[in-house]
DSSP file (Angstrom, degrees, kcal/mol; ACC not computed):
  #  RESIDUE AA STRUCTURE BP1 BP2  ACC     N-H-->O    O-->H-N    N-H-->O    O-->H-N    TCO  KAPPA ALPHA  PHI   PSI    X-CA   Y-CA   Z-CA
    1    1 A M              0   0    0      0, 0.0     6,-0.0     0, 0.0     0, 0.0   0.000 360.0 360.0 360.0 139.3   -1.4  -14.4  -41.4
    2    2 A A    >   -     0   0    0      1,-0.1     3,-1.5     2,-0.1     0, 0.0  -0.207 360.0-110.5 -63.7 157.7   -3.8  -17.1  -40.0
    3    3 A E  T 3  S+     0   0    0      1,-0.3    -1,-0.1     3,-0.0     0, 0.0   0.852 117.0  52.8 -56.7 -37.2   -6.1  -16.2  -37.1
    4    4 A H  T 3  S+     0   0    0     11,-0.0    12,-1.3     2,-0.0     2,-0.3   0.312  99.8  77.6 -88.4   9.6   -4.2  -18.4  -34.8
    5    5 A E  E <   -A   15   0A   0     -3,-1.5     2,-0.3    10,-0.2     8,-0.1  -0.860  54.1-171.1-118.9 153.5   -0.8  -17.0  -35.5
    6    6 A A  E     -A   14   0A   0      8,-1.6     8,-1.3    -2,-0.3     2,-0.2  -0.986  31.6-105.6-137.5 148.0    1.0  -13.8  -34.4
    7    7 A A  E     -A   13   0A   0     -2,-0.3     6,-0.2     6,-0.2     5,-0.1  -0.515  32.3-148.0 -71.2 138.9    4.2  -12.2  -35.6
    8    8 A T    >   -     0   0    0      4,-3.0     3,-3.2    -2,-0.2    58,-0.1  -0.654  34.8 -95.9-100.8 165.8    7.0  -12.6  -33.1
    9    9 A P  T 3  S+     0   0    0      0, 0.0    57,-0.1     0, 0.0    -1,-0.1   0.727 125.4  59.9 -55.3 -20.9    9.8   -9.9  -32.8
   10   10 A T  T 3  S-     0   0    0      2,-0.1     3,-0.1     1,-0.0    56,-0.0   0.514 118.7-111.8 -84.2  -4.1   11.9  -12.0  -35.2
   11   11 A G  S <  S+     0   0    0     -3,-3.2     2,-0.2     1,-0.4    -1,-0.0   0.354  79.8 123.5  90.1  -5.8    9.3  -11.6  -37.8
   12   12 A K        -     0   0    0     -5,-0.1    -4,-3.0     1,-0.0    -1,-0.4  -0.482  55.4-133.9 -81.6 158.2    8.4  -15.3  -37.8
   13   13 A S  E     +A    7   0A   0     -6,-0.2    -6,-0.2    -2,-0.2    -8,-0.0  -0.850  32.0 157.7-113.2 155.3    4.9  -16.3  -37.1
   14   14 A G  E     -A    6   0A   0     -8,-1.3    -8,-1.6    -2,-0.3     6,-0.1  -0.919  42.7 -58.6-159.6 179.8    3.7  -19.0  -34.7
   15   15 A P  E     -A    5   0A   0      0, 0.0     2,-0.3     0, 0.0   -10,-0.2  -0.312  46.6-154.6 -71.5 155.0    0.8  -20.2  -32.6
   16   16 A T    >>  -     0   0    0    -12,-1.3     3,-1.0   -11,-0.0     4,-0.6  -0.800  47.9  -4.7-124.5 168.4   -0.7  -18.1  -29.9
   17   17 A G  H 3> S+     0   0    0     -2,-0.3     4,-2.0     1,-0.2     3,-0.3  -0.190 125.4   3.2  58.9-131.0   -2.7  -18.7  -26.7
   18   18 A A  H 3> S+     0   0    0      1,-0.2     4,-2.0     2,-0.2    -1,-0.2   0.871 130.3  56.0 -63.6 -38.8   -3.6  -22.3  -25.8
   19   19 A K  H <> S+     0   0    0     -3,-1.0     4,-1.2     1,-0.2    -1,-0.2   0.906 109.1  47.8 -60.5 -40.7   -1.8  -23.9  -28.7
   20   20 A R  H  X S+     0   0    0     -4,-0.6     4,-0.8    -3,-0.3    -1,-0.2   0.885 108.2  55.3 -63.7 -39.2    1.5  -22.2  -27.7
   21   21 A E  H >< S+     0   0    0     -4,-2.0     3,-0.5     1,-0.2    -1,-0.2   0.876 106.7  50.1 -61.1 -39.4    1.0  -23.3  -24.2
   22   22 A Q  H 3< S+     0   0    0     -4,-2.0    -1,-0.2     1,-0.2    -2,-0.2   0.790 114.4  44.7 -69.7 -28.1    0.7  -26.9  -25.2
   23   23 A R  H 3< S+     0   0    0     -4,-1.2    22,-3.1    -5,-0.2     2,-0.3   0.502 112.1  60.4 -93.9  -6.3    3.9  -26.7  -27.3
   24   24 A S  E <<  -B   44   0B   0     -4,-0.8     2,-0.5    -3,-0.5    18,-0.0  -0.814  63.8-143.0-129.0 164.0    5.9  -24.9  -24.7
   25   25 A L  E     -B   43   0B   0     18,-3.5    18,-2.6    -2,-0.3     2,-0.6  -0.991  19.7-136.2-125.7 125.7    7.3  -25.2  -21.2
   26   26 A T  E     -B   42   0B   0     -2,-0.5    16,-0.3    16,-0.2     3,-0.2  -0.735  17.2-174.2 -81.3 117.4    7.4  -22.2  -18.9
   27   27 A L  E    S-     0   0B   0     14,-2.1     2,-0.3    -2,-0.6    -1,-0.2   0.923  71.6  -5.9 -74.4 -46.5   10.8  -22.2  -17.1
   28   28 A L  E     +B   41   0B   0     13,-1.4    13,-2.4     2,-0.0     2,-0.4  -0.993  56.3 178.4-153.0 137.0   10.0  -19.3  -14.8
   29   29 A D  E     +B   40   0B   0     -2,-0.3     2,-0.3    11,-0.2    11,-0.2  -0.903  26.5 149.6-144.6 112.3    7.1  -16.8  -14.5
   30   30 A M  E     -B   39   0B   0      9,-2.9     9,-3.4    -2,-0.4     2,-0.5  -0.979  39.8-144.3-146.0 158.3    7.2  -14.3  -11.7
   31   31 A I  E     -B   38   0B   0     -2,-0.3     7,-0.2     7,-0.2     6,-0.1  -0.991  28.6-131.4-117.7 123.9    6.3  -10.8  -10.6
   32   32 A W    >>  -     0   0    0      5,-2.9     4,-3.3    -2,-0.5     3,-0.6  -0.647  12.6-150.7 -77.2 120.1    8.9   -9.1   -8.5
   33   33 A P  T 34 S+     0   0    0      0, 0.0    -1,-0.2     0, 0.0    68,-0.0   0.835  89.4  58.6 -67.5 -28.5    7.0   -7.7   -5.5
   34   34 A E  T 34 S+     0   0    0      1,-0.2    -2,-0.0     3,-0.1    67,-0.0   0.854 128.1  10.0 -67.5 -34.4    9.3   -4.7   -4.9
   35   35 A T  T <4 S-     0   0    0     -3,-0.6    -1,-0.2     2,-0.1     3,-0.1   0.592  92.5-120.6-121.5 -17.0    8.8   -3.2   -8.4
   36   36 A G     <  +     0   0    0     -4,-3.3     2,-0.2     1,-0.3    26,-0.0   0.487  54.0 161.0  81.8   1.8    5.9   -5.1  -10.0
   37   37 A L        -     0   0    0     -5,-0.3    -5,-2.9    -6,-0.1     2,-0.5  -0.390  29.0-148.6 -61.3 124.8    8.3   -6.2  -12.8
   38   38 A Q  E     +B   31   0B   0     -7,-0.2    24,-3.3    -2,-0.2     2,-0.3  -0.858  21.2 174.9-101.1 126.3    6.8   -9.2  -14.6
   39   39 A T  E     +BC  30  61B   0     -9,-3.4    -9,-2.9    -2,-0.5     2,-0.3  -0.972   6.2 168.4-132.4 148.3    9.2  -11.7  -16.1
   40   40 A M  E     -BC  29  60B   0     20,-1.9    20,-3.1    -2,-0.3     2,-0.4  -0.984  14.9-162.1-154.5 144.2    8.7  -15.1  -17.8
   41   41 A S  E     +BC  28  59B   0    -13,-2.4   -14,-2.1    -2,-0.3   -13,-1.4  -1.000  15.4 176.3-130.2 137.3   10.8  -17.5  -19.8
   42   42 A R  E     -BC  26  58B   0     16,-2.4    16,-2.6    -2,-0.4   -16,-0.2  -0.991   5.1-174.9-137.1 141.3    9.4  -20.2  -22.0
   43   43 A L  E     -B   25   0B   0    -18,-2.6   -18,-3.5    -2,-0.3    14,-0.2  -0.923  38.7 -82.6-133.5 164.4   10.9  -22.7  -24.4
   44   44 A P  E     -B   24   0B   0      0, 0.0     2,-0.8     0, 0.0   -20,-0.3  -0.316  47.4-112.7 -61.6 145.4    9.6  -25.3  -26.8
   45   45 A R        +     0   0    0    -22,-3.1   -21,-0.0     6,-0.0   -23,-0.0  -0.727  59.3 146.4 -81.5 111.0    8.6  -28.6  -25.2
   46   46 A K        -     0   0    0     -2,-0.8     3,-0.1     1,-0.0     5,-0.1  -0.935  53.7 -82.3-141.7 161.5   11.1  -31.1  -26.5
   47   47 A P  S >  S-     0   0    0      0, 0.0     3,-1.8     0, 0.0     4,-0.2  -0.274  70.1 -72.1 -62.4 156.3   12.9  -34.2  -25.2
   48   48 A Q  T 3  S+     0   0    0      1,-0.3     0, 0.0     2,-0.1     0, 0.0  -0.210 119.1   7.4 -55.6 137.3   16.0  -33.6  -23.0
   49   49 A D  T 3  S+     0   0    0     -3,-0.1    -1,-0.3     1,-0.1     0, 0.0   0.659 100.1 106.9  65.0  20.9   19.0  -32.3  -25.0
   50   50 A Q    <   +     0   0    0     -3,-1.8     2,-0.3     2,-0.1    -2,-0.1   0.379  39.8 116.6-105.2   3.0   16.9  -31.9  -28.2
   51   51 A L        -     0   0    0     -4,-0.2     2,-0.2    -5,-0.1    -6,-0.0  -0.587  47.6-171.7 -76.2 130.5   16.7  -28.1  -28.2
   52   52 A G    >   -     0   0    0     -2,-0.3     3,-1.8     4,-0.0    -2,-0.1  -0.674  39.7 -96.3-121.5 174.5   18.4  -26.7  -31.3
   53   53 A E  T 3  S+     0   0    0      1,-0.3    -2,-0.1    -2,-0.2    18,-0.0   0.590 119.9  61.3 -68.6  -9.8   19.5  -23.4  -32.8
   54   54 A D  T 3  S+     0   0    0     15,-0.1    -1,-0.3     2,-0.1     2,-0.2   0.603  90.1  88.7 -89.7 -11.4   16.4  -23.3  -34.9
   55   55 A D  S <  S-     0   0    0     -3,-1.8     2,-0.4   -11,-0.0    -4,-0.0  -0.493  71.8-138.3 -81.9 155.0   14.3  -23.3  -31.7
   56   56 A L        -     0   0    0     13,-0.2     2,-0.5    -2,-0.2    13,-0.2  -0.956   5.1-153.4-121.4 134.9   13.3  -20.1  -30.0
   57   57 A I  E     - D   0  68B   0     11,-3.8    11,-2.9    -2,-0.4     2,-0.5  -0.912  19.2-139.4 -99.5 126.9   13.2  -19.2  -26.3
   58   58 A E  E     -CD  42  67B   0    -16,-2.6   -16,-2.4    -2,-0.5     2,-0.5  -0.774  16.1-171.5 -91.4 128.7   10.8  -16.5  -25.3
   59   59 A L  E     -CD  41  66B   0      7,-2.6     7,-2.9    -2,-0.5     2,-0.5  -0.957   7.7-167.5-119.2 109.8   11.9  -14.0  -22.7
   60   60 A Q  E     +CD  40  65B   0    -20,-3.1   -20,-1.9    -2,-0.5     2,-0.5  -0.858  10.9 179.0-104.4 126.5    9.0  -11.7  -21.6
   61   61 A I  E >   -CD  39  64B   0      3,-3.1     3,-2.5    -2,-0.5     2,-0.2  -0.963  67.1 -56.9-127.1 111.3    9.7   -8.6  -19.6
   62   62 A D  T 3  S-     0   0    0    -24,-3.3   -25,-0.0    -2,-0.5   -26,-0.0  -0.382 124.6 -14.1  50.4-114.0    6.5   -6.7  -18.8
   63   63 A F  T 3  S+     0   0    0     -2,-0.2     2,-0.5    -3,-0.1    -1,-0.3   0.253 120.1  91.9-101.4  11.0    5.0   -6.0  -22.3
   64   64 A V  E <   -D   61   0B   0     -3,-2.5    -3,-3.1     2,-0.0     2,-0.5  -0.916  53.3-169.5-109.0 131.6    8.1   -6.9  -24.3
   65   65 A T  E     -D   60   0B   0     -2,-0.5     2,-0.4    -5,-0.2    -5,-0.2  -0.983   2.6-164.8-121.3 125.1    8.8  -10.4  -25.6
   66   66 A L  E     -D   59   0B   0     -7,-2.9    -7,-2.6    -2,-0.5     2,-0.6  -0.864   7.7-154.5-101.1 140.7   12.1  -11.4  -27.1
   67   67 A A  E     +D   58   0B   0     -2,-0.4     2,-0.3    -9,-0.2    -9,-0.2  -0.954  27.7 171.5-112.8 110.5   12.4  -14.6  -29.1
   68   68 A L  E     -D   57   0B   0    -11,-2.9   -11,-3.8    -2,-0.6    -2,-0.0  -0.881  35.2-115.2-123.8 147.8   16.0  -15.8  -28.9
   69   69 A T     >  -     0   0    0     -2,-0.3     4,-2.7   -13,-0.2     5,-0.2  -0.364  43.3-102.4 -68.3 163.9   17.9  -18.9  -30.0
   70   70 A P  H  > S+     0   0    0      0, 0.0     4,-2.1     0, 0.0     5,-0.2   0.892 124.9  48.7 -56.4 -38.5   19.3  -20.9  -27.1
   71   71 A L  H  > S+     0   0    0      2,-0.2     4,-2.7     1,-0.2     5,-0.2   0.925 111.9  47.8 -68.6 -43.5   22.7  -19.6  -27.7
   72   72 A E  H  > S+     0   0    0      2,-0.2     4,-2.7     1,-0.2     5,-0.2   0.910 110.8  53.2 -61.2 -41.1   21.4  -15.9  -27.9
   73   73 A F  H  X S+     0   0    0     -4,-2.7     4,-2.3     2,-0.2    -2,-0.2   0.921 111.3  45.4 -58.3 -47.2   19.5  -16.6  -24.6
   74   74 A I  H  X S+     0   0    0     -4,-2.1     4,-2.4    -5,-0.2    -2,-0.2   0.907 112.6  51.4 -69.0 -41.5   22.7  -17.8  -22.9
   75   75 A Q  H  X S+     0   0    0     -4,-2.7     4,-2.4     1,-0.2    -2,-0.2   0.900 110.5  48.0 -62.1 -39.4   24.7  -14.9  -24.2
   76   76 A L  H  X S+     0   0    0     -4,-2.7     4,-2.6     2,-0.2    -2,-0.2   0.913 111.5  50.4 -66.3 -42.1   22.1  -12.4  -23.0
   77   77 A A  H  X S+     0   0    0     -4,-2.3     4,-2.4     2,-0.2    -2,-0.2   0.912 112.3  47.4 -61.0 -42.1   22.1  -14.0  -19.6
   78   78 A S  H  X S+     0   0    0     -4,-2.4     4,-2.6     2,-0.2     5,-0.2   0.931 111.0  51.8 -64.3 -47.2   25.9  -13.9  -19.4
   79   79 A F  H  X S+     0   0    0     -4,-2.4     4,-2.4     1,-0.2    -2,-0.2   0.921 111.1  46.8 -53.8 -49.9   25.8  -10.2  -20.5
   80   80 A L  H  X S+     0   0    0     -4,-2.6     4,-2.5     2,-0.2    -1,-0.2   0.899 111.2  51.7 -65.6 -39.3   23.4   -9.3  -17.8
   81   81 A R  H  X S+     0   0    0     -4,-2.4     4,-2.2     1,-0.2    -2,-0.2   0.938 111.8  46.5 -60.2 -45.7   25.4  -11.2  -15.1
   82   82 A M  H  X S+     0   0    0     -4,-2.6     4,-2.2     1,-0.2    -2,-0.2   0.874 112.6  50.5 -66.3 -37.5   28.5   -9.4  -16.1
   83   83 A S  H  X S+     0   0    0     -4,-2.4     4,-2.3    -5,-0.2    -1,-0.2   0.900 109.8  49.8 -64.7 -40.4   26.7   -6.1  -16.1
   84   84 A I  H  X S+     0   0    0     -4,-2.5     4,-2.7     2,-0.2    -2,-0.2   0.898 109.0  52.2 -64.6 -40.2   25.3   -6.7  -12.7
   85   85 A D  H  X S+     0   0    0     -4,-2.2     4,-1.6     1,-0.2    -2,-0.2   0.918 111.8  46.5 -61.9 -43.9   28.8   -7.6  -11.4
   86   86 A G  H  X S+     0   0    0     -4,-2.2     4,-1.7     2,-0.2    -2,-0.2   0.863 111.0  52.5 -63.2 -37.7   30.1   -4.3  -12.8
   87   87 A L  H  X S+     0   0    0     -4,-2.3     4,-2.3     1,-0.2    -2,-0.2   0.929 111.2  46.1 -64.4 -44.7   27.1   -2.4  -11.3
   88   88 A L  H  < S+     0   0    0     -4,-2.7    -1,-0.2     1,-0.2    -2,-0.2   0.786 107.1  58.0 -77.4 -22.1   27.8   -3.9   -7.8
   89   89 A D  H  < S+     0   0    0     -4,-1.6    -1,-0.2    -5,-0.2    -2,-0.2   0.911 115.9  36.6 -65.0 -40.8   31.6   -3.2   -8.1
   90   90 A H  H  < S+     0   0    0     -4,-1.7    -2,-0.2     1,-0.2    -1,-0.2   0.777 133.8  24.9 -79.8 -29.6   30.7    0.5   -8.6
   91   91 A H    ><  +     0   0    0     -4,-2.3     3,-2.0    -5,-0.2    -1,-0.2  -0.587  65.8 170.0-138.3  71.4   27.8    0.6   -6.2
   92   92 A P  G >  S+     0   0    0      0, 0.0     3,-1.7     0, 0.0     4,-0.2   0.689  71.2  74.5 -61.6 -18.7   28.2   -2.2   -3.6
   93   93 A A  G >  S+     0   0    0      1,-0.3     3,-1.1     2,-0.2     4,-0.2   0.734  83.4  70.0 -65.8 -19.9   25.3   -0.8   -1.4
   94   94 A L  G X> S+     0   0    0     -3,-2.0     3,-1.7     1,-0.2     4,-1.0   0.634  73.0  88.3 -71.0 -12.9   23.0   -2.3   -4.1
   95   95 A Q  H X> S+     0   0    0     -3,-1.7     4,-2.0     1,-0.3     3,-0.6   0.859  76.8  67.6 -52.1 -36.7   24.0   -5.8   -2.9
   96   96 A R  H <> S+     0   0    0     -3,-1.1     4,-2.6    -4,-0.2    -1,-0.3   0.844  94.2  55.2 -52.6 -37.2   21.1   -5.5   -0.5
   97   97 A A  H <> S+     0   0    0     -3,-1.7     4,-2.0     2,-0.2    -1,-0.2   0.841 106.6  50.6 -64.8 -36.3   18.7   -5.6   -3.4
   98   98 A V  H <X S+     0   0    0     -4,-1.0     4,-1.2    -3,-0.6    -2,-0.2   0.931 111.4  47.8 -66.7 -45.6   20.2   -8.9   -4.5
   99   99 A V  H  <>S+     0   0    0     -4,-2.0     5,-2.3     1,-0.2     3,-0.4   0.913 114.3  46.4 -59.4 -47.6   19.8  -10.3   -1.0
  100  100 A N  H ><5S+     0   0    0     -4,-2.6     3,-1.1     1,-0.2    -1,-0.2   0.841 104.4  61.8 -63.0 -34.8   16.2   -9.1   -0.8
  101  101 A A  H 3<5S+     0   0    0     -4,-2.0    -1,-0.2     1,-0.3    -2,-0.2   0.831 114.6  33.5 -66.1 -32.0   15.4  -10.4   -4.2
  102  102 A F  T 3<5S-     0   0    0     -4,-1.2    -1,-0.3    -3,-0.4    -2,-0.2   0.259 108.6-122.0-108.2  13.6   16.1  -14.0   -3.1
  103  103 A D  T < 5 +     0   0    0     -3,-1.1     2,-0.5     1,-0.2    -3,-0.2   0.853  49.3 168.7  50.5  42.2   14.9  -13.5    0.5
  104  104 A I      < -     0   0    0     -5,-2.3     2,-0.5    -6,-0.1    -1,-0.2  -0.754  30.9-135.0 -85.0 126.1   18.3  -14.5    1.9
  105  105 A K              0   0    0     -2,-0.5    -5,-0.0     1,-0.1    -1,-0.0  -0.736 360.0 360.0 -86.0 127.8   18.6  -13.7    5.6
  106  106 A S              0   0    0     -2,-0.5    -1,-0.1     0, 0.0    -2,-0.0   0.455 360.0 360.0 -72.4 360.0   21.9  -12.0    6.5
């Protein structure tokens, strides 16, 4: 593997560091103050509506990075949303955590 490349979780290799930054767009990069959880999502820099199933979206959670196709990324987000809905159905008191996460005043 070349010095400027690193293996992704999917086994593909790609650019690292500054080269990756130039080729990608960070959608969201945040650290949750309540827990210190670090999260980031990044996608290839492409013209609008040109993202394809051969492209990979990176989802980083602390020290774990997932490389997902756009469809896989959407499916994972949908799964998480449905899981959260189920969790809140069983434990509605956790709704306060949702409100606090987005700093919504009751």
